TORPA-4810 file (N, C-alpha, C, O; in nm, 3 decimals):
<nodes>
NODE_1_0.084_-0.118_0.000_0.000_0.000_0.000_0.088_0.124_0.000_0.182_0.134_0.079_Q
NODE_2_0.058_0.217_-0.089_0.135_0.340_-0.098_0.082_0.437_0.006_-0.037_0.467_0.008_V
NODE_3_0.171_0.487_0.092_0.124_0.581_0.192_0.236_0.672_0.239_0.355_0.645_0.220_Q
NODE_4_0.193_0.780_0.301_0.282_0.879_0.361_0.243_0.892_0.508_0.125_0.905_0.540_L
NODE_5_0.340_0.887_0.596_0.313_0.893_0.739_0.396_1.004_0.800_0.519_0.999_0.802_V
NODE_6_0.325_1.106_0.851_0.393_1.220_0.914_0.413_1.196_1.062_0.341_1.119_1.125_E
NODE_7_0.513_1.264_1.117_0.537_1.263_1.260_0.614_1.389_1.297_0.669_1.457_1.210_S
NODE_8_0.618_1.418_1.427_0.701_1.529_1.474_0.626_1.653_1.516_0.687_1.748_1.565_G
NODE_9_0.496_1.655_1.500_0.420_1.772_1.544_0.414_1.779_1.695_0.455_1.687_1.766_G
NODE_10_0.362_1.891_1.743_0.350_1.908_1.887_0.326_2.051_1.925_0.295_2.135_1.841_G
NODE_11_0.340_2.077_2.053_0.320_2.211_2.108_0.456_2.274_2.135_0.543_2.212_2.196_L
NODE_12_0.473_2.397_2.089_0.600_2.467_2.108_0.571_2.614_2.132_0.470_2.667_2.087_V
NODE_13_0.659_2.680_2.203_0.643_2.822_2.228_0.692_2.905_2.110_0.770_2.858_2.028_Q
NODE_14_0.645_3.027_2.102_0.692_3.120_2.000_0.844_3.129_2.003_0.906_3.144_2.109_T
NODE_15_0.903_3.119_1.885_1.048_3.122_1.873_1.113_2.986_1.877_1.233_2.974_1.852_G
NODE_16_1.036_2.884_1.908_1.090_2.750_1.917_1.104_2.681_1.783_1.077_2.741_1.678_G
NODE_17_1.146_2.555_1.788_1.171_2.478_1.667_1.106_2.341_1.676_1.086_2.286_1.785_S
NODE_18_1.073_2.288_1.561_1.024_2.151_1.547_1.075_2.096_1.415_1.102_2.171_1.322_L
NODE_19_1.089_1.964_1.410_1.122_1.900_1.283_1.016_1.795_1.252_0.993_1.702_1.330_R
NODE_20_0.953_1.811_1.140_0.854_1.714_1.094_0.920_1.613_1.003_1.015_1.644_0.930_L
NODE_21_0.868_1.491_1.008_0.917_1.385_0.920_0.800_1.325_0.845_0.688_1.320_0.895_S
NODE_22_0.827_1.279_0.725_0.726_1.210_0.644_0.791_1.087_0.584_0.878_1.097_0.497_C
NODE_23_0.748_0.972_0.631_0.802_0.846_0.580_0.715_0.797_0.464_0.594_0.781_0.478_A
NODE_24_0.780_0.775_0.351_0.708_0.729_0.232_0.724_0.579_0.216_0.824_0.521_0.256_A
NODE_25_0.624_0.518_0.156_0.631_0.375_0.129_0.751_0.344_0.041_0.790_0.424_-0.044_S
NODE_26_0.806_0.228_0.062_0.925_0.188_-0.014_0.898_0.184_-0.164_0.991_0.198_-0.244_A
NODE_27_0.773_0.166_-0.203_0.739_0.155_-0.344_0.756_0.288_-0.417_0.767_0.291_-0.539_I
NODE_28_0.758_0.399_-0.342_0.776_0.531_-0.403_0.921_0.544_-0.446_1.013_0.532_-0.364_I
NODE_29_0.941_0.568_-0.573_1.076_0.562_-0.628_1.155_0.691_-0.612_1.278_0.687_-0.609_S
NODE_30_1.088_0.803_-0.602_1.157_0.930_-0.596_1.083_1.025_-0.502_0.960_1.024_-0.495_S
NODE_31_1.161_1.105_-0.430_1.099_1.205_-0.342_1.081_1.339_-0.415_1.029_1.434_-0.355_L
NODE_32_1.122_1.349_-0.540_1.093_1.469_-0.617_0.942_1.485_-0.631_0.869_1.387_-0.647_N
NODE_33_0.897_1.607_-0.625_0.754_1.632_-0.633_0.683_1.624_-0.499_0.563_1.646_-0.491_G
NODE_34_0.757_1.594_-0.394_0.696_1.586_-0.261_0.709_1.717_-0.189_0.801_1.795_-0.213_M
NODE_35_0.613_1.741_-0.100_0.618_1.866_-0.028_0.534_1.865_0.098_0.470_1.765_0.132_G
NODE_36_0.535_1.978_0.164_0.458_2.000_0.287_0.354_2.109_0.263_0.382_2.212_0.202_W
NODE_37_0.236_2.083_0.311_0.127_2.179_0.309_0.076_2.193_0.451_0.106_2.111_0.538_Y
NODE_38_-0.001_2.297_0.475_-0.062_2.314_0.607_-0.202_2.374_0.594_-0.235_2.443_0.497_R
NODE_39_-0.282_2.344_0.695_-0.417_2.398_0.699_-0.447_2.445_0.840_-0.453_2.366_0.934_Q
NODE_40_-0.465_2.574_0.853_-0.501_2.632_0.982_-0.653_2.630_0.996_-0.723_2.624_0.895_A
NODE_41_-0.704_2.636_1.118_-0.849_2.634_1.139_-0.918_2.744_1.060_-0.880_2.861_1.067_P
NODE_42_-1.020_2.706_0.985_-1.097_2.802_0.910_-1.032_2.854_0.785_-1.085_2.945_0.720_G
NODE_43_-0.917_2.798_0.749_-0.845_2.845_0.630_-0.824_2.732_0.531_-0.838_2.614_0.564_K
NODE_44_-0.791_2.770_0.408_-0.763_2.671_0.306_-0.625_2.612_0.325_-0.537_2.673_0.385_Q
NODE_45_-0.607_2.493_0.273_-0.477_2.429_0.276_-0.382_2.507_0.185_-0.419_2.548_0.075_R
NODE_46_-0.260_2.527_0.233_-0.164_2.605_0.155_-0.029_2.536_0.150_0.008_2.459_0.239_E
NODE_47_0.043_2.566_0.044_0.178_2.512_0.029_0.271_2.576_0.130_0.267_2.697_0.152_L
NODE_48_0.354_2.494_0.192_0.459_2.544_0.281_0.595_2.536_0.211_0.666_2.635_0.200_V
NODE_49_0.628_2.417_0.164_0.756_2.397_0.095_0.747_2.267_0.016_0.676_2.174_0.055_A
NODE_50_0.820_2.262_-0.095_0.815_2.141_-0.174_0.940_2.128_-0.260_1.009_2.226_-0.288_R
NODE_51_0.967_2.005_-0.300_1.066_1.977_-0.402_0.993_1.969_-0.536_0.891_1.902_-0.548_F
NODE_52_1.046_2.038_-0.635_0.989_2.028_-0.769_1.027_1.893_-0.831_1.099_1.814_-0.771_S
NODE_53_0.975_1.870_-0.949_1.007_1.744_-1.018_1.155_1.735_-1.055_1.208_1.626_-1.078_L
NODE_54_1.220_1.850_-1.062_1.363_1.851_-1.094_1.449_1.855_-0.968_1.572_1.852_-0.976_T
NODE_55_1.384_1.864_-0.852_1.459_1.861_-0.727_1.487_1.997_-0.666_1.548_2.004_-0.559_G
NODE_56_1.446_2.104_-0.732_1.464_2.236_-0.671_1.359_2.256_-0.563_1.259_2.184_-0.557_S
NODE_57_1.382_2.355_-0.478_1.290_2.377_-0.366_1.209_2.505_-0.386_1.256_2.602_-0.445_T
NODE_58_1.087_2.501_-0.334_0.999_2.617_-0.334_0.945_2.637_-0.193_0.911_2.541_-0.124_N
NODE_59_0.937_2.763_-0.152_0.887_2.794_-0.019_0.779_2.901_-0.028_0.783_2.989_-0.114_Y
NODE_60_0.683_2.891_0.063_0.589_3.000_0.079_0.665_3.121_0.135_0.758_3.105_0.214_A
NODE_61_0.626_3.239_0.093_0.695_3.360_0.139_0.693_3.370_0.292_0.787_3.420_0.352_D
NODE_62_0.586_3.323_0.352_0.569_3.338_0.497_0.667_3.252_0.577_0.684_3.275_0.697_S
NODE_63_0.732_3.154_0.513_0.823_3.067_0.588_0.968_3.077_0.539_1.057_3.015_0.597_V
NODE_64_0.991_3.153_0.435_1.127_3.166_0.383_1.222_3.218_0.490_1.191_3.314_0.561_K
NODE_65_1.336_3.153_0.500_1.435_3.192_0.600_1.413_3.129_0.736_1.501_3.137_0.822_G
NODE_66_1.298_3.068_0.757_1.269_3.003_0.886_1.255_2.852_0.872_1.295_2.777_0.962_R
NODE_67_1.199_2.807_0.763_1.175_2.664_0.742_1.270_2.611_0.635_1.308_2.682_0.542_F
NODE_68_1.307_2.485_0.650_1.393_2.420_0.551_1.339_2.281_0.521_1.318_2.200_0.612_T
NODE_69_1.317_2.254_0.395_1.275_2.121_0.353_1.398_2.042_0.311_1.489_2.094_0.246_I
NODE_70_1.400_1.917_0.350_1.513_1.831_0.313_1.462_1.688_0.298_1.345_1.659_0.324_S
NODE_71_1.549_1.599_0.256_1.507_1.461_0.235_1.625_1.367_0.251_1.741_1.404_0.235_R
NODE_72_1.591_1.244_0.282_1.687_1.135_0.288_1.635_1.029_0.191_1.542_0.954_0.224_D
NODE_73_1.694_1.023_0.074_1.643_0.932_-0.028_1.656_0.785_0.014_1.570_0.703_-0.018_N
NODE_74_1.762_0.754_0.084_1.782_0.615_0.126_1.673_0.571_0.224_1.630_0.456_0.222_A
NODE_75_1.632_0.663_0.308_1.528_0.631_0.407_1.388_0.661_0.355_1.288_0.635_0.422_K
NODE_76_1.380_0.717_0.233_1.249_0.754_0.175_1.173_0.845_0.273_1.054_0.826_0.298_K
NODE_77_1.244_0.942_0.327_1.186_1.030_0.428_1.206_1.176_0.390_1.315_1.217_0.351_T
NODE_78_1.099_1.251_0.404_1.100_1.395_0.381_1.095_1.465_0.515_1.030_1.418_0.608_L
NODE_79_1.165_1.577_0.526_1.170_1.651_0.653_1.129_1.796_0.632_1.138_1.851_0.521_Y
NODE_80_1.085_1.856_0.740_1.063_2.001_0.742_1.115_2.052_0.875_1.055_2.029_0.980_L
NODE_81_1.226_2.122_0.869_1.281_2.186_0.988_1.218_2.324_1.001_1.227_2.406_0.910_Q
NODE_82_1.155_2.348_1.113_1.083_2.472_1.135_1.148_2.545_1.252_1.147_2.495_1.365_M
NODE_83_1.203_2.661_1.226_1.267_2.743_1.329_1.192_2.875_1.344_1.114_2.913_1.257_N
NODE_84_1.218_2.943_1.453_1.156_3.074_1.479_1.006_3.067_1.459_0.947_3.151_1.391_S
NODE_85_0.945_2.968_1.518_0.801_2.947_1.497_0.719_3.061_1.556_0.755_3.122_1.658_L
NODE_86_0.608_3.088_1.488_0.517_3.195_1.527_0.377_3.135_1.550_0.347_3.028_1.498_K
NODE_87_0.295_3.203_1.627_0.158_3.151_1.647_0.084_3.128_1.515_0.001_3.037_1.505_P
NODE_88_0.112_3.210_1.415_0.043_3.194_1.286_0.090_3.071_1.209_0.034_3.039_1.104_E
NODE_89_0.191_3.003_1.258_0.232_2.876_1.199_0.148_2.759_1.250_0.160_2.647_1.202_D
NODE_90_0.063_2.786_1.348_-0.023_2.681_1.401_-0.115_2.626_1.293_-0.187_2.701_1.228_T
NODE_91_-0.110_2.495_1.273_-0.187_2.431_1.166_-0.165_2.281_1.171_-0.078_2.231_1.243_A
NODE_92_-0.244_2.210_1.094_-0.215_2.071_1.066_-0.127_2.068_0.942_-0.161_2.125_0.839_V
NODE_93_-0.014_2.002_0.954_0.082_1.994_0.845_0.069_1.859_0.775_0.066_1.754_0.839_Y
NODE_94_0.062_1.865_0.643_0.042_1.745_0.564_0.159_1.724_0.469_0.213_1.818_0.411_Y
NODE_95_0.196_1.600_0.455_0.293_1.559_0.355_0.216_1.522_0.227_0.108_1.464_0.233_C
NODE_96_0.273_1.556_0.114_0.203_1.534_-0.012_0.297_1.484_-0.120_0.412_1.526_-0.129_N
NODE_97_0.245_1.394_-0.201_0.313_1.353_-0.324_0.205_1.334_-0.430_0.133_1.234_-0.429_R
NODE_98_0.194_1.429_-0.520_0.093_1.429_-0.626_-0.046_1.414_-0.564_-0.089_1.505_-0.492_F
NODE_99_-0.117_1.308_-0.588_-0.252_1.293_-0.535_-0.255_1.226_-0.398_-0.362_1.206_-0.341_A
NODE_100_-0.140_1.192_-0.345_-0.131_1.119_-0.218_-0.104_1.215_-0.102_-0.014_1.299_-0.110_L
NODE_101_-0.181_1.200_0.003_-0.167_1.284_0.123_-0.147_1.197_0.246_-0.200_1.087_0.256_W
NODE_102_-0.068_1.250_0.339_-0.058_1.185_0.468_-0.177_1.222_0.555_-0.267_1.295_0.513_G
NODE_103_-0.176_1.171_0.678_-0.289_1.195_0.767_-0.278_1.328_0.838_-0.375_1.376_0.896_Q
NODE_104_-0.162_1.389_0.834_-0.142_1.519_0.896_-0.087_1.508_1.037_-0.110_1.409_1.107_G
NODE_105_-0.014_1.611_1.077_0.038_1.621_1.213_0.018_1.763_1.261_0.047_1.859_1.190_T
NODE_106_-0.031_1.776_1.383_-0.069_1.908_1.435_0.051_1.979_1.496_0.125_1.923_1.578_L
NODE_107_0.068_2.102_1.455_0.169_2.190_1.513_0.097_2.307_1.578_0.020_2.378_1.514_V
NODE_108_0.123_2.326_1.706_0.062_2.435_1.780_0.172_2.522_1.839_0.258_2.473_1.913_T
NODE_109_0.168_2.650_1.807_0.268_2.744_1.856_0.198_2.840_1.953_0.109_2.916_1.914_V
NODE_110_0.240_2.836_2.077_0.177_2.920_2.178_0.249_3.054_2.186_0.370_3.064_2.166_S
NODE_111_0.170_3.157_2.215_0.227_3.293_2.224_0.274_3.324_2.365_0.324_3.433_2.392_S
</nodes>
């Protein structure tokens, strides 16, 4: 079964850091095209960061300089390092690969 499993969410204070992980099924051959999205209460899901099909990275303006997307191809795992967190970063974070979504992991940033 092809799936994505996120982990690493939690409660953190403003200015703190968290690292999210997304483990992909072994059947997934490439982590290109994978990314992180988030959905805050009452808002639409939005792109946070992603690898393009060519492997370049894209970031939402709101997280540039604070978040870093990375990957470990051998482990088939995608990461999102989040630093200098703000209350407005509070959301459910989802791992994505084309039409496939993970179950989401909640990040809560307290003020």
